[in-house]
N, C-alpha and C positions, 0 to 999 in steps of 0.2 A: 137270571144271569146269562149272558151270551156264552156260547161254547168256546169262542176264540180266546186264547191267552196270548196277549201282545208282549213284545219285548219292552216297548215304551208306550205310555199313555201321556199325552200332552193336553193339559186342560187350559184352553185359551189359545187364540190364534193371532194375537197382536204382535208388536215389535219383538217380544220375548219368545212367546210360544211358537208363532209362525216362523221365526227365523231359526229356532232350534230344530223344528221339524225339517226345514229345508237342509240344514246342516247334516242331519242324521239320514235323510232319504237315501243317499247313495250307498249307505252301509248294507243295504238289503235286509236289515232287521225289520220286523213288523212294528209299524208305528200307527197309533190311533190318535187322531186329533179330535177333541170334544169341544164344541163351540156352543155357547149359550144361545146365540141368535142364529140367523140365517144369512144368506147373501143379501147385501143392501140392494133394494130395488133400484133399477136403472130407470130414471124418469126425469122429466123436465124439472121437477122440484129439487132435484139434486143441485141445480145451479140457481135456485131462486132465493134471494136474500130474505124475503119475508117468511118463506117456509122453513129455511135453515136457521136463521138468526132470531127473527121476531117470534115466530110460533114454535120453534124448537121441535119441528116434525120428527126428526130422527133421534132425538134424545130418548133415553129409556124412560118409560112411563112409571117412574117410582119415586118415592121420597125417602130420604134419610132424615136423621134428627140431630140437631146441634146440641151443645152442652146444656142448653136450657130446656131440651125436649121439644123444641119447635121444629116442624118439618120444613125441608127444603128440597128442591129438585136438583140432583147432582148432574154435572156435566159428564155423563157417561153414555156410551153407545154400545149396544151388543150386536155386532155383526161380524162376519168372517173378515178378518183383518183388524178387529178390535178398534180402538180409538184412532189408529193410524189412518182409517178411512177419512177422518175429519181433520187430522193434524195439518199444520202448515208446511210440513216436510223440511223445516229448517233443522239440519243435521250437524250439530256442533259436537266437537270433542270438549270434554272437560279440560281445564288448564292443568298442567303438571302440579301446580300449587294446590289444587282442589283435592289431590290424593294425599296431601299431608295435612297436618293440623293448621288451621287458619284462625287467627283471632279476629273477631268481629266486634262491633261497638257493644252488642248485647250478649256476647258469649263466644264460645269456641266451636268451630266447625271441626269435627273429629277427623282423624286420619283414617284412611282405608287400610285394609290388611294387604293390599297389593299396591305397587307403584304404577305410575303412568307408563313407564317403559315396559311393564309386563303386559299391559292392555294395548300398547301402541300397535303391534302387528294386527290385532283384531280390529282396531279402529280403521286401519287401512283397508282391510278386507271388507269391513262393513260399508265403507264409503264407495268402494267399487261395486259391491253387490247391489246397493241401493241407488246407484246411478247418481251420486252426489256431484254436482257442479260446483266448482270453486277453484281457488288457487292458494295453495300453501305458500307461506312466506310473506303475505300481505299484512297479517295480523301479528304485531310484535309480542302479543301475550300468549300465542299458541305454543305448544310444545313441538319438539322435533317430530317430523313425519317420515316414515320409512319409504314412502313413495308419494309422488304427486297425485292429486285427483285424476281419475280416469277421464273426467269430462271437464271442458273449459268452464269458466264462470259464466253465469247468465249475464249478459251485457245489460248495463243501465240504460233505461230510456232517458231522453234529454233532461227532464226536470230532475231526476235522481242523479244523473251524471253531474249536473250543476251542483246539487247538494253535496255530492262527494268532493267536488273541487272546492266548494266553500268551506267544508270541514278541513280539508288539507290546508287551506289558507289560515285556519285557526291554529295550525301546528299539530293537528290530530292525524290519526291513522285509520280512516275508514277503509273497509275491505269488502270484497264481494261475499255476500251471505252464502254459506254452503247449503244448497237446496237440492232435494231429490226429485228430479223430474226427468221424463224421457224426451228430452228436447234436443234437436239438431238445429243450430242456428245458421242462417246465411251470413253473408259478409257484413250485413247491417245489423245483425243481432236478431232479426226476425226469425220466425219459425220456417225452416227450410221445407221444401216439398218433401213429403215422406215423414216429416217429424210427427211423432205421436202427440206431443205437447204443442199447442197452438199459441202459447203465450197469452192466455186469456187472463181475466181479472177474477177467476174463481178458484185460485189455488189455496187460499188461506181460510180454512174453516169449512170448505165445501168438499164433498166427495167428488172425484173426477169422473165424469161421464165417459171420457175417452180412455180410461185406464192409464193415463199418462203421468200420474203422481205416483211416487215410489212408496206406496203403501204396502203393509205386510201381505195382504191378499194377493196383489199383483206380483210382487217381487218374489215371495216365498211360498205361500200356501198353494197357489195354482200350479207353480212348477213342481213342488213336492208331490202333488197329487198325480203328476204324470208317471210317477214311480208306482209299480204295481204293489209294492209292499206298504204303501201309505194309504190310510183310509181317513175320512172326515165324516163325523156324525154331527149334524147341525141340530138346533133346538134341543140340546142336551145340557140342562142347567144342573151342574154338579153340585149336590147338596151336602155330601159327606164323604170322607175318606175313612175306611175302617181298617184296623190292623189285626195282626195275628195276636194270640193270647199273650205273648211276651211283650207286645207293644213295640217291637223293633222294626217291623216291615208293614207297609201298606199292602193290604191283600184285596180290597175291593174299592172301586170308585162308583159311587151311587149317585145316579143322575135322574132328575125329574124330566121327562121327555115332553115334547110339544103336544102329544096326543093325550096327555094326562097320565101315562103310565110311568112306572119306575123301572129303570134299567141298571144292572150292575155290570161293571167291566173289570178285568184283571190284567195285570202286567207285571213284569219283573221290576220295572222302574216307573215311577209316577212323577211327572213334572207338573207343577202348578204355575200358571202364568195368567192369572185372572185380573191383573191390575192390583195396585198396592192395597186398596181398600178390600176388594172382593177376595184377594188371596188371603188376607188376614182373617176375614170373615169365615172363609172355608175352613181354615185351620182351627179357629176358635169353635166353630160349629161341630168340628169332628172330635170334641172332647170325649174321653171315655175313662174307664177305670185306671188304665195305665198312664193316661194323659189328661188328668182331671182339669187343667187350666187351658186345655186345647192342645192340638197336635203340634209337636215341635216347640213346645213352649215351657220347658222346664225352667228357662231363664226369665219367664214372665215378660219377654220383650215383644211378643207377637201382638200386633195392633198398636204398639207404642211408636214414638218418634216419627209420627206422620209429618210429611213435608209436602209443600205444593208451590214453592216459590212465592216471593213477594212481587207481584206483577202490577204494572199500570199499562193500559192501552190508552194512548193520547193522540189527539188529532190536532195538528197545527193548521193554521190558514195561510196559504201561500199568497203573496202579493200578485203573482202572475198565475194564470190558470195552470193546473196540474193535469196534463192530458195523458199521464202515465196509465198504462193498462196493467202490465205485470210489474208491480211496485216492489215486490219482495226480493230485492237484490243487494241490499246494503246493510252493513252492521258496523258497530263501533265499540271497541272494548278498552279504550284508553284508560278508563277509571275502573276496570274490573277489580283490580286489586288494591286500589287507593288512588289518591290524588295529592297535588301539591299542598292542598289545604286540609287534608284529612288522612289519617294513617290507616283507616280501615277500608275494606272492600266496599264499593259502591254497586257494582254490577255492569250489565251491558245494555246496549241500545241496538235495536234492529228495526227494520221496516215491516209493517204489516201489509196485507193485501189492501188494495185501493178501496176506500169507502165508496158506496154508491148511494143513490137517492133513497132507497128503501131503508138502508141502515141509518141514514141521517134522520129520516122521518121517525124511525124507531126510537131515536134519542131525543127527539124534539122537545118533549116536556121537561127533560133534565137541563136542556140548554137555554130555556126561555130566559131572556134577560142577560145571558152571558155573552151574547154576540151583538154587534151593532144592529139597530133596527133596519138600516138600509142594506142589510146583507141577508136575503132570503136563503132558506135552507137549500134550495137548488144551487145557488151560487156557492154556498159553503161546500157542497159536494164536489163541485167543479174545481174548487181551490184547495181541497183537503190534501194534507200530507200526513200519513198515519204511522205512528211510532209504537213500538212495544218496548217497554223498559222492564228488565228482569233483575231482581236482586235475590240473594240467597236467604232462604228460610232455614233457621237452625233447628236441628232435631231436639225436641223436648219430650220427655217421658209422658208428660201429661197431655200432650197432643196425640190423641189415640183413638182407635177404632174399637168399639165394644158392641155387644149384642144384648138386647133386653130379653125378657122372658118369652116374648112372642116372636123372637127372631128379628126384630127391627134393628137396623143398623144405626148406630150413634157415633157421631164424629165430633170429638171435642177438640177445639182449635183456639189458640191464642192468636187473634188476627192482627195483633200489634208486635209480633215477635220479629225483632231485628229490622224494623222498617226505616231506621234513620238513614241507612245507606241509600235506599230507594228514594227517600225524600230528597237527599242531596243530589242524586242522579237527575231527578226531575228539575231541580233548580239549575243544574248545569245546562240541560237542554233549553230550559226557559230562558236563561240568560244569553243563549246564542242565537235565538230566533231572529233578531234583527240583522245579524251578520249572515243568516242563511236565507234571506229573501222572504221572510215571513213576518206577519204581524206580531209584534213583541209581546202582546198581552193575550194572545189567542192560543191557548193550549187546553183543549177540552178533554175531559175524561171520557173515554170511549168504552162505556161499560157493557155495550152489546157483546164485546169480546170476552167479558169477564162475567158472564152469566148474570146480566142485569146488575152489575155492581155489588154482588154478594160474594166477598172473598171465599167464604166457606163453600159456595156452590161451584166455584171455579176449580175443578178437580183434574183438569187436563194434564197437569204436571205432577200428579200424585206420586209419592215415593216414600220409602223408608220403614214400612211396617213390619218387615221380616228381615232385619238387617243381618249381614254376614260379618264374621270376625273370627279371631283365633281362640277367644275365650268363650266356652259354652255357657258360662255364668252370665255373660253380657251380650250374647248374640244368639240367634236362632239357627243360623246357617254357618257352615265352614267356608273356607276360601274358594271351594268349587261350587258353592251355593247348594250343597247337600245339607239337609237338617242334621244337626249334631245328634239329635235323639233317635233318628231313624236311619236305617241302612239303605233305603231305596227311594227316598223322597227328596226332590230338588224344587227350588223356586227360582224362576228366571225372568221375572218381570222387573219393574223398578222398585219392588219391595225390598230388594237386597241392599239398596243404597244406604250407607251410614251417614252420608251427607249428600246434598243435591247440587252444590255449585250454583252458578247463575246463568246457565245455558240450558236450552231445551234438553231433556234427559233421554230422548229416543235413541240417538246414536250410541250412547253408552250402554242402553239396554240391548241393543242389537249386537254391539261388539261383544258384550258379556255372553249373550246367548251363543254366539259362535265359539267363544272360549269354553263354556260349559259343554257345548255340543261336542267339541273335540275330547273333552274328558269323559263324557258318557260313551262316545264311540269307542274310546280305548277300553273302557270298562266292559263294554259289550263283547269285545274281542276275547 
């Protein structure tokens, strides 16, 4: 055991843990960050499609097991900054309706124990902290904003501007996608002299060699470490949390270190932010006499209600070449809560990063026969327009994380949970292609963005395994994300979500980390 006793230990440095440490750094309290991995190597392969997407060079070399016991490689990365090193930096707010009960085709999305208005000030702070570029007021489904984005929207390039204009002609409301990048634009929308971001085609799914994407390491961890009271220990894989004899307080954080040794750390407050699956795993693995079903699990909900969104990555073929470089600038939420021919939510559409030839070739065997013989894959790449469709995945108790006797991680998942809305959203897009300057029958599944087409392996939007609520019998955490069963344990990644909405969860995790950070700072006083 180290001799130092900290005020706060934070396990994990991603959107939740990294942001929380940044919030607490100015308090002067002693804060220790424990990260399972190290810093991501800066190398040419960071921007190489074959290395990142086809070979999965930076994914964790581990396997989890599905409900049949079959192994699969999860889409997780263990580096300082967590999965934000590879996220697309699309930073959306949940809609106000997402905080209430929403009826879907296959069930009910439950209400949150707080309202949109209570989180709204933290959404604004999160947007400003993570340099989100956008314009409030363009999307009619968004909630009220306390302040405008601090940075203007990233301008569309010509082909995407035409797509936006064509969508408006259909009576729809496309808007500038809110994205976290350190970009200064010139009068034509290009990267101005001195801009960290160069408007390249490597924003979506790639780590940024220039540090210009708003990931948790760049925005929060590195600035937090400038404070003398904040420390970071890398290659510290936390294996277990131990409690006092009464089971009310975490007294030890036990980690396997990179050199093969075991280290123990102590703090007044322990915050878990390992990602929805691994946070649940850590709590389950920390079972003891006082907590036989796992730490913070008297309700038996830890590991349950796993969600990951119902997603489709689709590539349309434009009649004219698509010379766009920075494509991730447009989104559409007109059918987020329903449509004129359906009373249930469908979800949202947004742009993906631009496909390149390596990604196209990586998909080639799947597309054989699906495109015209006179259209080589190189031509497809030049004409590709890439969309991401996101529908809500409902929380189900049987969708859960468990451990086997050997410590293997098992993830049970109903892959057909509430997919009718997403299917209708695809049909909406398919039906518009001809009006959008694209071939009407060319909408190809782009599974390279979905871990080779395996829904269970696409864990980038994981959420919901340590849900918060007001009833200790039905939730693991209280409204401040403190465990009901313990006095000094918090969870601040996307585990706390009781529902996941149909937008990327990162900004909500960031905003909540700021909110919980204020609560912990007040407690430390």
